C-alpha positions, -999 to +999 in steps of 0.1 A: +138+158+097+105+146+084+102+125+053+083+140+024+057+120+005+082+118-025+109+104-002+086+076+010+076+068-025+112+066-037+122+044-007+094+020-014+102+019-051+137+006-043+122-029-036+111-032-073+147-038-083+147-071-063+118-087-081+110-101-116+092-077-138+058-094-133+061-090-095+074-055-093+041-037-092+028-061-065+060-056-044+057-018-047+020-020-038+028-036-005+060-017+001+044+018-002+019+014+027+047-002+047+069+028+040+042+050+053+042+030+085+079+026+091+095+055+072+132+053+061+136+018+075+119+005+044+152+010+026+163-022+042+134-042+027+145-072+006+127-103-007+142-124+021+131-099+049+107-117+073+075-102+084+088-105+120+115-080+110+090-057+093+068-058+124+098-046+145+103-017+121+066-008+124+067-013+161+039-038+163+037-073+178+016-102+165-007-098+195-016-062+186-044-058+161-063-029+147-095-046+138-111-036+105-140-060+107-165-035+093-142-022+066-146-035+031-118-034+006-118-002-014-113+003-051-083+024-061-090+059-074-087+049-110-116+025-106-139+052-092-150+065-126-135+100-124-133+103-162-170+095-166-180+120-139-158+147-156-174+140-190-209+146-176-198+177-156-205+162-122-171+171-108-157+205-118-135+232-103-121+235-068-148+213-053-138+184-076-101+188-068-109+188-030-131+158-033-104+139-053-078+147-026-102+136+002-110+104-016-074+096-024-064+103+012-092+081+025-082+052+001-045+055+010-054+054+048-075+023+042-047+006+022-022+013+051-047-002+075-053-033+054-016-039+050-012-035+087-039-060+094-024-085+069+010-080+085-004-089+119-023-120+106+006-136+086+033-157+102+064-139+112+085-165+093+069-155+060+093-136+038+084-105+019+088-124-014+063-150-002+038-123+008+042-106-027+038-139-046+007-148-025-011-116-034-036-116-063-024-097-093-047-078-115-056-094-148-045-076-180-071-066-205-070-087-237 
């Protein structure tokens, strides 16, 4: 039986319970693309899980790389200015919805690829907690 998108999101969200409030979003941000890669195995993800274990779940070895040398990091959909475009009437109707779905799919695919690349480049002894703590967190608006 295939997992639904909602199942994957819920499995990834379980990891939030294992982190302090200020790290929960960062942990989920890494766990969700991992859940897309490894499916229900993500339920076993804990802060002490090593990246070597996660690589086993995903079915990759450290030697395997999917090079993204020409890929620049992408902004999440909320940073793309959808509100401003809507206000000026640039994106309306079915075409706008289709464009949003396409862009969201593209961005999610890029996130999964970037997480996979980072998973390959980090040491297998690194724990999931260390990975989460090392990631930059967005600044809050003052």
